[in-house]
TORNU-841943 format. One line per field, with one value per atom (N, C-alpha, C, O): z, y, x; residue in three letters; atom name. Coordinates in steps of 0.05 Angstrom, whole numbers, padded with zeros to 5 digits. Layout:
pz (Z|...)
py (Y|...)
px (X|...)
res (ala|...)
atom (CA|...)
This chain:
pz (00577|00594|00609|00618|00612|00627|00657|00667|00671|00699|00715|00706|00740|00758|00763|00765|00764|00768|00744|00747|00720|00696|00695|00687|00703|00705|00725|00719|00748|00768|00758|00762|00743|00732|00711|00711|00694|00673|00686|00677|00706|00720|00733|00733|00745|00757|00736|00741|00713|00692|00681|00673|00680|00670|00692|00687|00716|00739|00745|00750|00744|00751|00777|00783|00793|00817|00812|00802|00818|00812|00838|00852|00845|00869|00864|00842|00886|00884|00872|00858|00879|00868|00839|00826|00827|00798|00781|00757|00793|00778|00763|00740|00776|00763|00737|00716|00739|00715|00694|00670|00702|00683|00669|00645|00684|00672|00651|00629|00656|00636|00612|00589|00617|00595|00577|00552|00589|00573|00558|00535|00569|00555|00531|00509|00534|00511|00489|00465|00497|00477|00462|00437|00476|00462|00444|00422|00453|00435|00410|00388|00413|00389|00370|00346|00381|00364|00350|00327|00364|00352|00330|00309|00333|00312|00287|00265|00291|00268|00254|00230|00270|00258|00243|00225|00249|00236|00212|00199|00204|00180|00156|00154|00137|00112|00097|00095|00086|00070|00045|00031|00040|00017|-00003|-00014|-00008|-00026|-00055|-00071|-00062|-00090|-00095|-00118|-00074|-00077|-00081|-00065|-00101|-00106|-00095|-00101|-00080|-00068|-00078|-00068|-00099|-00108|-00118|-00112|-00133|-00144|-00143|-00163|-00118|-00115|-00123|-00127|-00125|-00132|-00161|-00170|-00176|-00204|-00209|-00228|-00193|-00196|-00214|-00210|-00233|-00250|-00249|-00250|-00246|-00245|-00225|-00233|-00200|-00179|-00169|-00150|-00181|-00171|-00188|-00212|-00175|-00190|-00204|-00194|-00226|-00241|-00226|-00216|-00224|-00211|-00229|-00253|-00217|-00232|-00219|-00195|-00234|-00224|-00227|-00248|-00205|-00204|-00199|-00186|-00209|-00204|-00174|-00161|-00164|-00136|-00133|-00153|-00109|-00105|-00105|-00098|-00112|-00112|-00083|-00066|-00076|-00049|-00038|-00015|-00053|-00044|-00038|-00020|-00054|-00050|-00023|-00009|-00017|00008|00032|00052|00030|00052|00057|00079|00037|00042|00061|00073|00065|00084|00113|00131|00116|00143|00150|00135|00173|00182|00190|00203|00184|00193|00174|00181|00149|00130|00123|00115|00124|00118|00099|00102|00079|00059|00048|00043|00043|00031|00050|00041|00076|00095|00116|00120|00129|00152|00176|00181|00192|00217|00239|00243|00253|00274|00301|00301|00322|00349|00355|00349|00366|00374|00397|00416|00395|00416|00424|00409|00447|00457|00484|00502|00487|00513|00522|00506|00547|00556|00584|00595)
py (01480|01475|01449|01442|01434|01409|01416|01432|01404|01409|01393|01374|01401|01386|01358|01339|01354|01328|01310|01286|01321|01306|01298|01275|01316|01309|01287|01268|01288|01267|01240|01219|01241|01217|01205|01180|01221|01212|01200|01179|01214|01204|01177|01159|01174|01148|01126|01104|01132|01112|01104|01081|01123|01118|01107|01102|01103|01093|01111|01100|01137|01157|01170|01176|01174|01190|01219|01225|01236|01265|01280|01276|01297|01314|01334|01343|01342|01362|01388|01402|01396|01422|01420|01441|01396|01393|01393|01397|01388|01385|01410|01409|01433|01459|01463|01470|01458|01461|01441|01448|01416|01395|01402|01397|01414|01422|01443|01441|01463|01483|01472|01478|01455|01443|01426|01428|01409|01392|01409|01402|01431|01448|01461|01463|01469|01480|01459|01466|01435|01413|01408|01405|01408|01404|01427|01423|01452|01475|01473|01480|01464|01462|01440|01444|01418|01396|01406|01400|01422|01433|01452|01452|01468|01487|01472|01481|01450|01433|01421|01420|01412|01400|01421|01413|01446|01467|01479|01497|01468|01478|01471|01449|01489|01486|01462|01459|01446|01423|01433|01451|01420|01428|01406|01401|01392|01369|01377|01362|01402|01411|01421|01426|01423|01432|01408|01389|01408|01386|01392|01413|01374|01377|01357|01355|01343|01321|01331|01319|01353|01362|01393|01406|01403|01432|01447|01471|01433|01445|01441|01449|01428|01422|01408|01415|01388|01372|01348|01335|01343|01320|01303|01314|01277|01258|01266|01271|01267|01275|01252|01256|01229|01206|01201|01206|01192|01185|01159|01141|01156|01131|01110|01116|01085|01064|01056|01052|01055|01047|01022|01022|01001|00977|00978|00982|00973|00974|00946|00929|00940|00915|00912|00932|00888|00883|00862|00850|00859|00838|00811|00808|00791|00764|00755|00762|00741|00732|00716|00720|00697|00681|00698|00692|00718|00736|00751|00755|00759|00773|00754|00761|00730|00711|00700|00692|00701|00691|00708|00699|00733|00751|00748|00761|00731|00727|00698|00681|00692|00664|00656|00672|00632|00622|00627|00621|00636|00639|00611|00594|00607|00581|00583|00601|00567|00565|00592|00598|00609|00635|00656|00678|00652|00671|00676|00660|00699|00704|00692|00694|00678|00667|00688|00696|00696|00716|00704|00685|00716|00707|00717|00740|00699|00706|00726|00722|00747|00767|00773|00787|00764|00769|00783|00773|00805|00819|00821|00826|00818|00819|00826|00828)
px (-01045|-01022|-01025|-01047|-01003|-01003|-01004|-00988|-01022|-01025|-01005|-00993|-01002|-00984|-00994|-00978|-01020|-01031|-01025|-01020|-01027|-01021|-00991|-00984|-00974|-00945|-00940|-00925|-00953|-00951|-00961|-00949|-00983|-00995|-00976|-00972|-00965|-00946|-00921|-00911|-00911|-00888|-00893|-00876|-00917|-00924|-00926|-00917|-00939|-00941|-00914|-00910|-00895|-00868|-00850|-00826|-00861|-00846|-00822|-00800|-00826|-00805|-00811|-00835|-00791|-00795|-00789|-00767|-00808|-00805|-00809|-00830|-00791|-00794|-00816|-00821|-00829|-00850|-00840|-00855|-00816|-00805|-00798|-00793|-00797|-00791|-00816|-00815|-00839|-00864|-00871|-00880|-00868|-00875|-00858|-00869|-00832|-00815|-00822|-00823|-00827|-00834|-00861|-00864|-00879|-00905|-00900|-00912|-00883|-00878|-00863|-00870|-00843|-00828|-00846|-00845|-00863|-00880|-00901|-00908|-00910|-00929|-00915|-00928|-00890|-00875|-00871|-00873|-00865|-00862|-00887|-00887|-00910|-00935|-00942|-00953|-00937|-00941|-00925|-00934|-00900|-00882|-00893|-00894|-00902|-00913|-00938|-00943|-00955|-00979|-00972|-00986|-00951|-00944|-00934|-00938|-00920|-00912|-00936|-00937|-00955|-00979|-00996|-01011|-00994|-01009|-00996|-01007|-00973|-00959|-00976|-00988|-00976|-00992|-00980|-00956|-00998|-00989|-00974|-00982|-00951|-00934|-00931|-00910|-00953|-00952|-00946|-00935|-00953|-00948|-00920|-00913|-00903|-00876|-00858|-00859|-00841|-00823|-00796|-00784|-00785|-00758|-00738|-00716|-00745|-00728|-00701|-00681|-00701|-00676|-00675|-00675|-00675|-00677|-00651|-00652|-00628|-00603|-00595|-00574|-00613|-00608|-00582|-00567|-00576|-00552|-00558|-00579|-00540|-00544|-00519|-00497|-00522|-00501|-00479|-00456|-00487|-00468|-00451|-00436|-00454|-00439|-00415|-00415|-00394|-00369|-00372|-00386|-00359|-00360|-00343|-00321|-00352|-00337|-00314|-00317|-00290|-00266|-00255|-00249|-00251|-00241|-00210|-00200|-00196|-00167|-00157|-00170|-00132|-00120|-00114|-00108|-00117|-00112|-00090|-00082|-00080|-00060|-00073|-00096|-00058|-00067|-00069|-00052|-00090|-00096|-00073|-00065|-00062|-00040|-00015|00000|-00010|00012|00010|00029|-00015|-00019|-00016|-00003|-00026|-00025|00003|00009|00020|00047|00063|00082|00055|00068|00057|00067|00038|00026|00026|00017|00038|00038|00010|-00004|00003|-00023|-00046|-00069|-00041|-00063|-00072|-00056|-00099|-00110|-00133|-00150|-00134|-00156|-00163|-00186|-00143|-00148|-00157|-00166|-00156|-00165|-00143|-00125|-00144|-00127|-00140|-00164|-00124|-00134|-00129|-00106|-00150|-00147|-00157|-00173|-00147|-00155|-00183|-00190|-00199|-00226|-00225|-00211|-00241|-00240|-00269|-00283|-00277|-00304|-00301|-00288|-00315|-00314|-00343|-00361|-00347|-00374|-00376|-00398)
res (met|met|met|met|ile|ile|ile|ile|thr|thr|thr|thr|lys|lys|lys|lys|glu|glu|glu|glu|glu|glu|glu|glu|val|val|val|val|ser|ser|ser|ser|lys|lys|lys|lys|ile|ile|ile|ile|ala|ala|ala|ala|lys|lys|lys|lys|leu|leu|leu|leu|ala|ala|ala|ala|lys|lys|lys|lys|leu|leu|leu|leu|ser|ser|ser|ser|val|val|val|val|asp|asp|asp|asp|glu|glu|glu|glu|asn|asn|asn|asn|glu|glu|glu|glu|ile|ile|ile|ile|glu|glu|glu|glu|gln|gln|gln|gln|leu|leu|leu|leu|ser|ser|ser|ser|glu|glu|glu|glu|asp|asp|asp|asp|met|met|met|met|ser|ser|ser|ser|arg|arg|arg|arg|ile|ile|ile|ile|ile|ile|ile|ile|glu|glu|glu|glu|phe|phe|phe|phe|ala|ala|ala|ala|asp|asp|asp|asp|ser|ser|ser|ser|ile|ile|ile|ile|asn|asn|asn|asn|asn|asn|asn|asn|val|val|val|val|val|val|val|val|glu|glu|glu|glu|thr|thr|thr|thr|ala|ala|ala|ala|asp|asp|asp|asp|val|val|val|val|glu|glu|glu|glu|phe|phe|phe|phe|glu|glu|glu|glu|asn|asn|asn|asn|ile|ile|ile|ile|asn|asn|asn|asn|asn|asn|asn|asn|ile|ile|ile|ile|ser|ser|ser|ser|asn|asn|asn|asn|ala|ala|ala|ala|phe|phe|phe|phe|asn|asn|asn|asn|glu|glu|glu|glu|asp|asp|asp|asp|ile|ile|ile|ile|val|val|val|val|leu|leu|leu|leu|asp|asp|asp|asp|ser|ser|ser|ser|tyr|tyr|tyr|tyr|asp|asp|asp|asp|arg|arg|arg|arg|asp|asp|asp|asp|glu|glu|glu|glu|ile|ile|ile|ile|leu|leu|leu|leu|lys|lys|lys|lys|asn|asn|asn|asn|arg|arg|arg|arg|glu|glu|glu|glu|gly|gly|gly|gly|gly|gly|gly|gly|glu|glu|glu|glu|asn|asn|asn|asn|gly|gly|gly|gly|tyr|tyr|tyr|tyr|phe|phe|phe|phe|val|val|val|val|ile|ile|ile|ile|arg|arg|arg|arg|lys|lys|lys|lys|ser|ser|ser|ser|leu|leu|leu|leu|arg|arg|arg|arg|gly|gly|gly|gly)
atom (N|CA|C|O|N|CA|C|O|N|CA|C|O|N|CA|C|O|N|CA|C|O|N|CA|C|O|N|CA|C|O|N|CA|C|O|N|CA|C|O|N|CA|C|O|N|CA|C|O|N|CA|C|O|N|CA|C|O|N|CA|C|O|N|CA|C|O|N|CA|C|O|N|CA|C|O|N|CA|C|O|N|CA|C|O|N|CA|C|O|N|CA|C|O|N|CA|C|O|N|CA|C|O|N|CA|C|O|N|CA|C|O|N|CA|C|O|N|CA|C|O|N|CA|C|O|N|CA|C|O|N|CA|C|O|N|CA|C|O|N|CA|C|O|N|CA|C|O|N|CA|C|O|N|CA|C|O|N|CA|C|O|N|CA|C|O|N|CA|C|O|N|CA|C|O|N|CA|C|O|N|CA|C|O|N|CA|C|O|N|CA|C|O|N|CA|C|O|N|CA|C|O|N|CA|C|O|N|CA|C|O|N|CA|C|O|N|CA|C|O|N|CA|C|O|N|CA|C|O|N|CA|C|O|N|CA|C|O|N|CA|C|O|N|CA|C|O|N|CA|C|O|N|CA|C|O|N|CA|C|O|N|CA|C|O|N|CA|C|O|N|CA|C|O|N|CA|C|O|N|CA|C|O|N|CA|C|O|N|CA|C|O|N|CA|C|O|N|CA|C|O|N|CA|C|O|N|CA|C|O|N|CA|C|O|N|CA|C|O|N|CA|C|O|N|CA|C|O|N|CA|C|O|N|CA|C|O|N|CA|C|O|N|CA|C|O|N|CA|C|O|N|CA|C|O|N|CA|C|O|N|CA|C|O|N|CA|C|O|N|CA|C|O|N|CA|C|O|N|CA|C|O|N|CA|C|O|N|CA|C|O|N|CA|C|O|N|CA|C|O|N|CA|C|O|N|CA|C|O|N|CA|C|O|N|CA|C|O|N|CA|C|O|N|CA|C|O)
């Protein structure tokens, strides 16, 4: 279990201000987090189990289909201010 002194030391290193009445709860919470991490570390190695295709899906991707598009000049003729094949837009910077 994480002691109150260790919680205070960690808080000081992290430059956090912690009230004395919060230290007990933080100690319990941190202890539970470490127990959980330890339980994950103790899981049996599963290197022999393959997870690459557990649902037996083959060719789940759609085929690319090329469709005709509008001519760039035709699109730009509907917009005032098209220059050199591009739309001219107002610069917008917020900061």
